[in-house]
C-alpha positions as CSV (number, residue, x, y, z in Angstrom):
1,M,119.4,214.3,-20.4
2,S,119.1,216.6,-23.4
3,P,118.2,220.3,-22.9
4,S,114.5,221.1,-23.1
5,F,114.9,223.2,-26.3
6,T,116.9,222.1,-29.3
7,Y,117.3,223.9,-32.6
8,R,118.8,222.8,-35.9
9,I,120.5,225.8,-37.4
10,T,121.4,225.7,-41.1
11,K,121.9,227.9,-44.1
12,Y,119.4,225.7,-46.0
13,D,116.0,227.2,-46.6
14,P,113.3,224.6,-45.5
15,A,111.5,225.5,-48.7
16,D,114.2,223.9,-50.7
17,F,113.8,220.4,-49.2
18,A,111.9,217.7,-51.1
19,E,109.3,215.5,-49.3
20,S,112.0,212.8,-49.1
21,G,114.1,215.1,-47.0
22,A,116.7,215.7,-49.7
23,Y,118.0,219.3,-50.1
24,N,117.4,220.7,-53.6
25,G,118.8,224.2,-53.2
26,A,121.9,225.9,-54.4
27,E,123.8,226.2,-51.1
28,E,127.2,224.4,-51.0
29,E,127.9,221.7,-48.4
30,V,131.2,223.3,-47.4
31,S,131.9,226.4,-45.4
32,D,132.4,229.7,-47.2
33,H,135.1,230.7,-44.6
34,G,133.3,234.1,-44.8
35,P,130.0,235.8,-44.0
36,V,127.9,232.6,-43.8
37,E,130.4,231.0,-41.4
38,A,130.4,234.2,-39.4
39,A,126.6,234.1,-39.2
40,Y,126.7,230.6,-37.7
41,L,129.2,231.7,-35.1
42,A,127.0,234.7,-34.3
43,A,124.0,232.5,-33.9
44,V,125.8,230.2,-31.5
45,A,127.0,233.2,-29.5
46,A,123.4,234.5,-29.3
47,F,122.2,231.2,-27.9
48,A,125.0,231.1,-25.4
49,E,124.2,234.6,-24.2
50,A,120.5,233.9,-24.1
51,S,121.2,230.7,-22.0
52,G,123.5,232.6,-19.6
53,V,126.5,230.5,-20.5
54,E,130.1,231.8,-20.4
55,R,132.1,228.6,-20.4
56,L,131.6,225.2,-22.0
57,E,133.1,221.8,-21.6
58,V,134.9,220.0,-24.5
59,R,133.5,216.4,-24.7
60,E,134.8,213.5,-26.7
61,P,137.4,215.5,-28.6
62,E,138.8,214.1,-31.9
63,V,141.3,214.8,-34.6
64,P,141.4,213.2,-38.0
65,G,142.3,209.5,-38.1
66,F,143.9,207.2,-40.7
67,V,141.0,207.8,-43.1
68,N,139.8,211.4,-43.4
69,F,136.1,211.8,-44.2
70,G,136.1,215.6,-44.1
71,L,134.7,217.6,-47.0
72,E,137.8,219.9,-46.9
73,A,141.5,218.9,-47.0
74,P,143.1,218.3,-43.5
75,V,145.1,221.3,-42.3
76,E,148.2,221.5,-40.1
77,G,147.2,221.6,-36.4
78,H,143.7,220.1,-37.1
79,G,142.2,223.6,-37.0
80,L,143.4,224.0,-33.4
81,S,146.4,226.2,-34.0
82,G,146.3,229.3,-31.8
83,L,143.8,227.6,-29.5
84,F,145.9,224.8,-28.0
85,P,149.7,224.0,-28.1
86,P,150.9,221.6,-30.9
87,D,150.9,218.7,-28.4
88,L,147.1,219.4,-27.8
89,T,147.6,220.1,-24.1
90,G,144.3,221.4,-22.8
91,Y,142.2,219.8,-25.6
92,H,140.8,216.8,-23.7
93,D,137.5,215.5,-22.4
94,G,136.2,217.8,-19.7
95,A,138.4,220.7,-20.5
96,E,136.6,224.1,-19.9
97,V,136.8,226.8,-22.6
98,S,135.4,230.3,-22.8
99,V,132.7,231.0,-25.4
100,P,135.1,232.7,-27.7
101,V,137.3,229.6,-27.8
102,A,134.2,227.5,-28.2
103,L,133.2,229.5,-31.2
104,E,136.7,228.9,-32.8
105,L,136.1,225.2,-32.2
106,V,132.7,225.5,-34.0
107,R,134.5,227.3,-36.8
108,A,137.0,224.4,-37.2
109,M,134.2,221.9,-37.2
110,L,132.2,223.9,-39.8
111,R,135.3,223.7,-42.1
112,D,135.2,219.9,-41.6
113,N,139.0,219.5,-42.0
114,G,140.2,218.7,-38.6
115,A,139.1,218.7,-35.0
116,W,135.6,217.7,-33.8
117,C,134.0,217.6,-30.3
118,R,130.8,218.2,-28.5
119,L,130.5,221.4,-26.5
120,E,128.4,221.3,-23.4
121,A,127.4,223.2,-20.3
122,G,125.8,220.4,-18.4
123,N,122.1,220.1,-19.4
124,A,121.8,223.9,-19.7
125,F,123.5,224.3,-23.1
126,T,124.9,222.2,-25.9
127,V,126.5,222.8,-29.3
128,H,127.0,220.0,-31.8
129,V,128.2,220.3,-35.4
130,G,127.1,217.6,-37.8
131,Y,127.7,216.9,-41.4
132,D,127.2,219.4,-44.2
133,Q,126.9,222.6,-42.1
134,Y,124.2,221.4,-39.7
135,V,124.6,222.9,-36.2
136,Y,122.5,221.8,-33.3
137,V,122.1,224.1,-30.3
138,G,120.3,222.9,-27.1
139,S,119.3,225.1,-24.2
140,D,117.2,224.8,-21.0
141,R,115.6,228.1,-22.1
142,P,113.4,228.8,-25.2
143,C,115.8,231.5,-26.3
144,A,113.2,233.4,-28.4
145,K,115.4,236.4,-29.0
146,A,118.3,234.2,-30.1
147,V,116.0,232.4,-32.6
148,A,114.9,235.8,-34.0
149,R,118.5,237.0,-34.3
150,T,119.5,233.8,-36.0
151,R,116.9,234.5,-38.7
152,E,118.2,238.1,-39.0
153,F,121.7,236.5,-39.7
154,G,120.2,234.8,-42.7
155,L,120.1,231.3,-41.2
156,F,117.2,229.0,-40.5
157,P,116.6,227.7,-36.9
158,V,114.2,224.9,-36.7
159,A,112.9,223.5,-33.4
160,I,113.5,219.7,-33.1
161,T,113.2,217.1,-30.4
162,A,116.9,216.4,-29.8
163,S,120.2,216.7,-31.5
164,P,121.2,213.6,-33.4
165,W,124.7,214.1,-32.0
166,A,123.5,213.9,-28.4
167,V,125.0,211.1,-26.4
168,G,122.7,208.1,-26.4
169,F,120.5,209.5,-29.2
170,D,120.7,206.3,-31.2
171,D,120.4,204.1,-28.1
172,E,123.5,202.1,-29.1
173,D,124.4,199.4,-26.6
174,D,128.0,200.3,-26.2
175,E,130.0,198.3,-23.7
176,A,131.0,200.4,-20.7
177,V,134.7,201.1,-20.3
178,E,136.5,199.9,-17.3
179,V,137.6,202.4,-14.6
180,A,141.4,202.8,-14.2
181,D,141.2,202.4,-10.5
182,E,143.7,200.9,-8.1
183,G,142.5,197.4,-9.0
184,F,143.2,198.0,-12.6
185,W,146.8,199.3,-11.9
186,E,147.4,196.2,-9.6
187,R,146.7,194.0,-12.6
188,V,149.2,196.1,-14.6
189,R,151.8,195.7,-11.9
190,A,151.2,192.0,-11.8
191,A,151.7,191.8,-15.5
192,L,154.9,193.8,-15.2
193,D,156.2,191.4,-12.5
194,I,155.8,188.6,-15.1
195,H,156.9,190.3,-18.3
196,K,159.2,193.0,-17.0
197,E,158.1,195.5,-19.7
198,L,154.8,196.4,-21.3
199,L,153.7,199.0,-23.9
200,M,151.0,201.5,-22.9
201,E,148.9,203.6,-25.2
202,E,147.6,206.8,-23.7
203,T,144.7,208.5,-25.6
204,C,143.3,211.9,-24.5
205,V,142.0,212.7,-28.0
206,R,140.5,210.2,-30.4
207,H,143.0,209.3,-33.1
208,A,146.0,210.9,-31.2
209,S,147.9,208.7,-28.8
210,R,151.1,208.9,-26.7
211,W,153.1,205.7,-26.1
212,H,155.1,204.6,-23.1
213,R,157.3,201.7,-22.3
214,L,156.4,200.5,-18.9
215,T,158.7,198.9,-16.4
216,P,158.3,198.2,-12.7
217,G,160.7,201.1,-12.1
218,N,159.0,203.8,-14.2
219,L,155.3,202.9,-13.8
220,K,154.7,205.5,-11.0
221,A,156.4,208.3,-12.9
222,V,154.5,207.5,-16.1
223,L,151.1,207.4,-14.3
224,A,151.8,210.9,-12.8
225,E,152.0,212.4,-16.3
226,L,148.9,210.9,-17.8
227,G,146.4,213.3,-19.3
228,P,143.0,213.9,-17.7
229,R,140.3,211.3,-18.5
230,S,142.7,209.5,-20.8
231,L,142.0,206.0,-22.1
232,V,144.9,203.7,-21.4
233,T,145.5,200.4,-23.2
234,I,148.2,197.9,-22.2
235,W,149.9,195.9,-24.9
236,P,152.8,193.4,-24.8
237,G,156.2,195.0,-24.8
238,L,158.3,195.9,-27.9
239,E,160.3,193.2,-29.7
240,S,163.9,193.6,-30.7
241,D,163.7,192.0,-34.1
242,V,162.2,195.0,-36.0
243,R,162.4,193.4,-39.4
244,A,160.3,190.4,-38.4
245,V,157.8,192.6,-36.7
246,V,157.3,194.7,-39.8
247,A,157.0,191.6,-42.0
248,A,154.2,190.4,-39.7
249,L,152.0,193.4,-40.3
250,P,148.5,192.4,-41.8
251,E,148.3,192.5,-45.6
252,E,144.7,193.5,-46.0
253,E,143.1,195.3,-43.0
254,P,144.9,198.3,-41.7
255,G,147.1,197.5,-38.7
256,G,149.4,199.5,-36.5
257,L,153.1,199.6,-35.7
258,V,154.8,201.1,-32.8
259,W,158.6,201.4,-32.8
260,E,161.4,203.0,-30.8
261,E,163.8,205.4,-32.5
262,P,167.5,205.4,-31.6
263,D,166.9,208.4,-29.3
264,G,164.2,206.5,-27.4
265,T,161.2,208.3,-29.0
266,L,158.2,206.0,-29.6
267,R,156.4,206.5,-32.9
268,Y,153.2,205.0,-34.3
269,A,151.9,204.5,-37.8
270,T,148.7,203.0,-39.1
271,V,149.6,201.0,-42.3
272,D,148.4,198.5,-44.8
273,D,150.4,196.8,-47.5
274,T,150.7,199.9,-49.7
275,G,152.8,201.6,-46.9
276,Y,155.3,198.8,-46.4
277,P,158.2,200.2,-48.4
278,E,158.0,203.6,-46.6
279,L,157.7,201.9,-43.3
280,V,160.8,199.7,-43.8
281,A,162.7,202.9,-44.5
282,L,161.2,204.7,-41.4
283,T,162.2,201.8,-39.1
284,A,165.6,201.1,-40.5
285,G,167.4,202.3,-37.3
286,A,164.7,201.3,-34.8
287,R,165.7,199.6,-31.6
288,A,162.5,197.7,-31.1
289,A,158.9,197.5,-32.4
290,R,155.4,196.0,-31.8
291,C,152.8,195.1,-34.4
292,L,149.3,195.9,-33.4
293,P,146.3,194.0,-34.8
294,P,143.7,195.5,-37.2
295,F,141.3,197.8,-35.4
296,D,138.3,195.5,-35.5
297,E,140.3,192.5,-34.2
298,R,141.8,194.1,-31.1
299,S,140.7,192.2,-28.0
300,L,141.8,194.4,-25.2
301,S,142.3,192.6,-21.8
302,L,143.8,195.7,-20.1
303,C,142.0,198.9,-21.2
304,A,140.5,201.5,-18.9
305,A,139.7,205.2,-18.6
306,L,141.0,207.5,-15.9
307,P,138.4,208.8,-13.4
308,D,138.4,212.4,-12.2
309,S,140.1,213.2,-8.9
310,D,136.9,212.3,-7.0
311,G,137.1,208.8,-8.4
312,V,134.1,209.2,-10.7
313,L,134.5,208.1,-14.3
314,R,133.0,210.8,-16.5
315,A,134.8,210.2,-19.8
316,R,132.6,208.6,-22.4
317,W,134.9,206.3,-24.3
């Protein structure tokens, strides 16, 4: 359920919108990295205070993928430097952060050059950052003082029915993800008994995966190190003829390649035919590799999300 009160907060004066809904004013669509950005953060902080919220959950975290649609150039660390370690530990679905950290996440999203996530405190408070400097704040309280302060900051809060970034807002019929319960891992064990080795993709953050070579001997240890609420996908094992694997990459649609470096490190690259020369050089000393199909052709027979410690699946993959 969405909070009872939702506001769209922008720097765009409603008087500058045409009847069609198009904005005709002079405001830029990008962050000023200065006083306007600070006003957005102050407004979100005011609504959090009015809602009695001190901590928020990170939901559906992302970093830029193969194609970056952000209005600003990507930055090193995805805008998360100083908030989370380089390996993104602590940035996962369900992670709790303080309001100051949440405001820094909002800053990163306003700059539209890296990380994105939903910020929620159950149904009591939500913060969503959309395209072009649109921020949506939901609360179980009317927050009249926060609305007034937002206007004082020079922004324009408008009451709306619900955030367009709320889960289920567009009523898409997404297929439910499987739970990585004991039955799922029994199927993995059975596949290992047959094939002796499998490749596992572990995704805690969209567009950022860790890779593992699974064997009957290391499965237990690998499972103990999986990140909270991660999505795990099981692929066939790596192949030793790396040159043949690279040659089999799709020529039109972007595909993927996982390979093992001489030191045992597993690396991944999304590539199309324009990246082949570089990829050949990168995999020159690789021990083994696996070609993954284009994203829209991946039929996943073994894919599931980790439940919480109480056995309940709360991740929304």
